[in-house]
Structures are given as structure tokens and as C-alpha cells.
C-alpha positions in Angstrom: 0.0 0.0 0.0 1.2 3.4 -0.9 -0.1 7.1 -0.4 -0.6 9.8 -3.0 -1.1 13.3 -1.2 -3.6 15.2 -3.6 -2.8 18.8 -4.3 -5.5 19.9 -1.7 -4.3 17.9 1.2 -0.5 17.5 1.0 0.3 18.2 4.8 -2.4 16.0 6.0 -1.5 13.0 3.7 2.2 13.4 4.7 1.1 13.1 8.3 -1.1 10.0 7.6 1.8 8.5 5.6 4.1 9.0 8.7 1.7 7.5 11.1 1.4 4.3 9.0 4.9 4.2 7.9 3.8 4.1 4.3 5.7 5.2 1.3 4.5 8.2 -0.7 4.1 7.8 -4.5 6.1 10.5 -6.3 4.1 12.5 -8.9 4.3 15.8 -10.6 1.5 18.3 -11.1 1.4 22.0 -12.3 -1.2 24.4 -13.7 -0.8 25.8 -17.1 -1.3 29.6 -17.8 -5.0 28.8 -18.7 -5.4 26.9 -15.3 -5.5 23.4 -16.9 -3.9 20.9 -14.7 -0.8 18.7 -15.9 -0.4 15.5 -13.8 2.2 12.7 -14.2 2.8 9.6 -11.9 6.6 9.3 -11.6 7.0 5.7 -10.4 5.3 2.3 -11.0 2.0 1.7 -9.2 1.3 -1.7 -11.0 -0.5 -4.2 -8.6 -0.4 -1.7 -5.9 -3.1 -0.4 -3.5 -3.0 3.4 -3.6 -4.6 5.7 -1.2 -5.3 9.1 -2.4 -5.8 11.9 0.1 -7.7 14.8 -1.3 -10.2 17.1 0.2 -12.6 19.0 -2.1 -12.9 22.5 -0.6 -12.6 25.6 -2.7 -11.9 25.6 -5.6 -14.2 22.6 -5.5 -14.4 21.8 -9.2 -10.7 21.9 -9.5 -10.1 19.5 -6.6 -12.8 17.1 -7.9 -11.2 17.1 -11.3 -7.7 16.5 -9.9 -9.2 13.5 -7.9 -10.9 12.0 -11.0 -7.6 12.4 -13.0 -5.5 10.6 -10.2 -8.0 7.8 -9.9 -8.2 7.2 -13.6 -4.4 7.5 -14.2 -3.5 5.2 -11.3 -6.0 2.5 -12.6 -4.7 3.0 -16.2 -1.1 2.3 -15.0 -2.1 -1.0 -13.3 -2.9 0.0 -9.6 -4.8 -3.1 -8.3 -7.0 -0.8 -6.0 -7.6 2.9 -5.6 -9.0 4.2 -2.4 -10.0 7.8 -2.1 -9.9 9.5 1.3 -11.9 12.7 1.0 -11.6 14.4 4.4 -14.1 17.1 3.3 -16.7 15.9 0.7 -18.1 19.0 -1.1 -21.5 19.0 -2.8 -22.8 16.6 -0.1 -25.6 19.2 0.7 -26.9 18.8 -2.9 -28.3 15.5 -1.9 -32.0 16.0 -2.6 -34.2 18.2 -4.6 -35.9 21.0 -2.4 -37.0 22.7 -5.6 -38.2 20.9 -8.6 -35.4 20.7 -11.2 -32.5 21.0 -8.9 -29.3 19.0 -9.9 -28.5 16.0 -7.5 -24.8 17.1 -7.6 -23.8 14.7 -4.7 -25.0 11.6 -6.6 -23.4 12.7 -9.8 -20.0 13.2 -8.3 -19.9 9.8 -6.4 -21.0 8.1 -9.7 -18.2 9.9 -11.5 -15.7 8.9 -8.8 -16.5 5.3 -9.4 -16.4 5.6 -13.0 -12.9 7.3 -12.9 -11.6 4.0 -11.2 -12.1 4.6 -7.5 -12.9 1.4 -5.6 -13.7 2.8 -2.2 -14.3 6.4 -0.9 -13.8 7.3 2.7 -15.0 10.6 4.0 -15.6 12.4 7.3 -18.9 13.8 8.8 -20.7 13.8 5.5 -23.7 16.1 5.5 -26.2 13.3 4.9 -24.9 9.7 5.5 -28.0 8.0 4.2 -27.8 9.8 0.9 -24.1 9.2 0.7 -24.4 5.5 1.3 -27.4 5.1 -1.1 -25.5 6.7 -4.0 -23.7 4.9 -6.7 -23.8 1.1 -5.7 -20.6 0.4 -7.6 -18.3 1.9 -5.2 -17.6 1.0 -1.4 -18.4 4.1 0.8 -17.3 4.8 4.4 -18.2 7.8 6.6 -16.1 8.4 9.7 -17.6 10.5 12.5 -14.8 12.6 13.9 -16.9 13.7 16.9 -16.3 10.1 18.2 -12.6 10.5 18.1 -12.0 14.3 19.1 -14.1 14.1 22.4 -11.2 12.2 24.2 -8.7 14.9 23.0 -10.9 17.7 24.3 -12.2 16.1 27.5 -9.7 17.8 29.9 -10.5 21.3 28.7 -14.2 21.0 28.1 -15.5 18.7 30.7 -17.5 21.4 32.6 -18.8 23.1 29.3 -22.5 22.9 28.3 -22.5 21.7 24.6 -25.0 23.3 22.3 -26.1 22.3 18.9 -27.6 24.6 16.2 -30.7 22.3 15.3 -32.1 18.9 15.9 -30.2 17.5 12.9 -27.0 17.9 15.0 -28.4 16.0 17.9 -26.6 12.7 17.4 -23.2 14.5 17.1 -23.8 16.8 19.9 -25.1 14.0 22.1 -22.0 12.0 21.3 -19.5 14.7 22.1 -21.3 15.6 25.3 -21.3 11.9 26.5 -17.5 11.8 25.8 -17.0 15.1 27.7 -19.2 13.9 30.5 -21.5 17.0 30.3 -25.0 18.1 29.2 -26.3 19.2 25.9 -29.0 21.4 24.5 -30.3 22.1 20.9 -31.7 25.1 19.2 -34.8 24.9 16.9 -33.8 26.1 13.4 -35.6 26.7 10.2 -33.9 27.5 6.9 -35.9 29.0 3.9 -35.1 26.9 0.8 -35.4 29.9 -1.5 -33.6 32.7 0.5 -31.4 30.5 2.8 -32.4 32.7 5.7 -32.1 31.0 9.1 -34.5 31.5 12.0 -33.8 30.1 15.4 -35.4 29.6 18.8 -33.3 29.6 21.8 -33.6 26.7 24.1 -35.1 27.4 27.5 -31.9 27.4 29.6 -30.0 29.8 31.8 -26.6 30.3 30.2 -25.6 33.0 32.7 -22.0 32.4 34.0 -21.8 29.0 32.2 -19.1 28.0 29.7 -20.7 27.1 26.5 -19.4 25.1 23.6 -21.3 25.6 20.4 -20.8 22.7 18.0 -21.7 22.2 14.3 -20.4 19.9 11.6 -19.5 22.7 9.1 -19.2 26.4 9.0 -19.5 28.2 5.6 -21.1 31.6 5.4 -21.3 31.6 9.2 -25.0 32.6 9.4 -25.9 29.8 11.7 -23.0 30.1 13.9 -23.4 33.9 14.3 -27.1 33.8 14.9 -26.7 31.0 17.6 -23.7 32.8 19.2 -25.7 36.2 19.4 -28.6 34.3 21.1 -26.4 32.7 23.5 -24.3 35.8 24.3 -27.4 37.7 25.0 -27.9 35.4 27.9 -24.4 36.3 29.4 -22.5 33.1 29.6 -19.0 33.2 31.2 -17.3 32.0 27.9 -18.5 30.9 24.5 -16.5 28.8 22.2 -17.3 27.3 18.8 -16.2 23.9 17.4 -16.7 22.4 14.0 -15.4 19.6 11.8 -15.2 21.4 8.5 -14.0 25.0 8.5 -15.0 26.5 5.0 -15.6 30.1 6.1 -13.5 33.2 4.9 -11.3 34.8 7.6 -13.8 37.6 8.0 -16.4 35.3 9.3 -14.0 34.1 12.2 -13.1 37.6 12.9 -16.6 38.7 13.1 -17.4 35.8 15.6 -14.5 36.8 17.7 -15.7 40.3 17.7 -19.1 39.2 18.9 -17.6 37.6 21.9 -16.7 34.0 20.7 -13.5 33.4 22.7 -12.0 30.5 20.5 -12.8 28.8 17.3 -11.7 25.3 16.8 -12.0 22.9 13.8 -10.3 19.8 12.5 -7.8 19.9 9.6 -10.1 18.2 7.0 -9.7 21.6 5.4 -6.3 23.4 6.2 -6.6 26.7 7.9 -3.9 28.7 9.4 -6.2 31.3 11.0 -8.0 29.1 13.7 -6.9 26.3 16.0 -7.1 22.9 14.3 -7.2 19.4 15.6 -5.1 16.9 13.6 -7.2 14.1 12.3 -4.2 12.2 10.7 -4.0 9.7 13.7 -7.6 8.8 13.6 -7.5 8.3 9.8 -4.3 6.2 10.2 -5.8 4.0 12.9 -8.8 3.3 10.6 -6.7 2.5 7.6 -4.5 0.2 9.7 -7.6 -1.7 11.2 -9.4 -2.0 7.9 -6.8 -2.5 5.2 -3.3 -3.4 6.8 
């Protein structure tokens, strides 16, 4: 088994390879003046199992195309098995039609991944696990819930915090984390307009005054949900408020705005690399899973 660090996840891939003591396949890539991608695998991969580590954050289409090209090239060069580890799987929220005529981009991309030569796809905290597993029957799919892993790492610091989730859809993750932290949890009631994307929230009936609060979500993009939930919590005068997510997709100004509001600390995992906030390294958890399942 060997590892290829996709252009979007080089540092993470190198950490995973180090954890597993696996060799890294040498390959070359560059972008031409018109932004087309050039890629060349520089060593033999015949009869090898290859792990590609490639997140699909911005620019999403570019990173997906690189993944397709890598899968197809490796299979064409004789790799026996290609496993795509996609720490952040973009387009996962395009999993069902809220309005007639919408493209089901999630299903389309998983289908294309299988057709490109990928035998198995492993991701973390996908938006809708049910839709993920039901898409493209020709490819093995695995979703790792990182909340099950990071709780132990956070326990000493957050044991006395109240864990708060932005909506009922987050209940399983929030409950899991709260159990690992040996603390309680609460949930907001959230509604999102399908056309305008506007979010409305109802604050849980709880006295946050002088409490330490950990607001938790799987993903932050525009920051609308996190900002609204933070505003409602801060109005009830907690001692501290921190925000934790798995996938940090926001622009830097969103994190700055949250901090200016009074959010003391913002934490994510490194499924998407970000130098502006504290990140928990998921490489040991992915390496452990790979070792148990494939080695």
C-alpha cells in the first residue's frame, strides 16, 4: 500500500503516511497559464493499493477534477485498488431536490468517482450519511464520524462546558460529544428558507448566565448559523463561549466577526487546512482506521 497526497491535502497526507509508515508515491503536477492541470505519476504503481488523500474544498471543481484524473491514471497504470480519502466531501448538501429541477450533484460526483476507477471512498462527517451510502452502488463508501474521536482529546479542557447544537439535525453528534466530555447538551430549533437560505432560530429554555458554552456544528460556511446562535447565547451572558466544527469552510472575516461578537475561541479539524484558527489533527484517527481495515 502506498499514499498519494492530492494537491489539496498535502500536509495531512504526509502526516497520515508518517503515522502508517507507508511510502508516498512521487508524482508531478502543475497548472498551465490557462489553469488546466498537468499531472504525471513518476513511479510504478502496478499491482499496488493506492490511497489518495484529497479534500474537495474551494476551488471545489478543480479539486474534484484532480481526484478524477488521479484515480483514472492510477488504474490505467495498473494499480490493483484505488481508495480515495476525502476528508471534506463538497456538494454533499446537494443530496435531494428542495425545488423541482435542482441537480443532484452529490450523487453525480460519487457516480463519476466510481467511473474514474475509484474502488472505495472514505470521508468524514458527510452532510447526509443516508444519501451518501445510497448513491452509486458500484463503489464502497465509508463515513467516519470524527466527533467520536475528538471528544477524548478535548475532555480535559471542556468537561465542565455545556454543549449546544444549532438544530435537531445535529443531535446525534452533539449528544456523542457531550457524552465523551461527560457533560450536558442542548439544541436550538432552526428553520432555513429553501429559497432565500435565511435562518431562524428559537433559543432553548436554559439559563446560560455564567456558564461555559461550547457551540458545535459539523460545518461552517457563510457563518450565518454560527453567528445567529452565538448572538442568542451571548445575550444570556455566559461566562465563555467557544465554537467547534469539523469542516471550516468560511472566509477569514467570518471568524473575525465571531470573535468580535464575543466568541472566545474557534476550533476545527484539519479536514480543510486553515492557519487562522486552532485545528485538531485528524491524521492519527484516519491512520488508525486504515490500519484496522486495510493493513
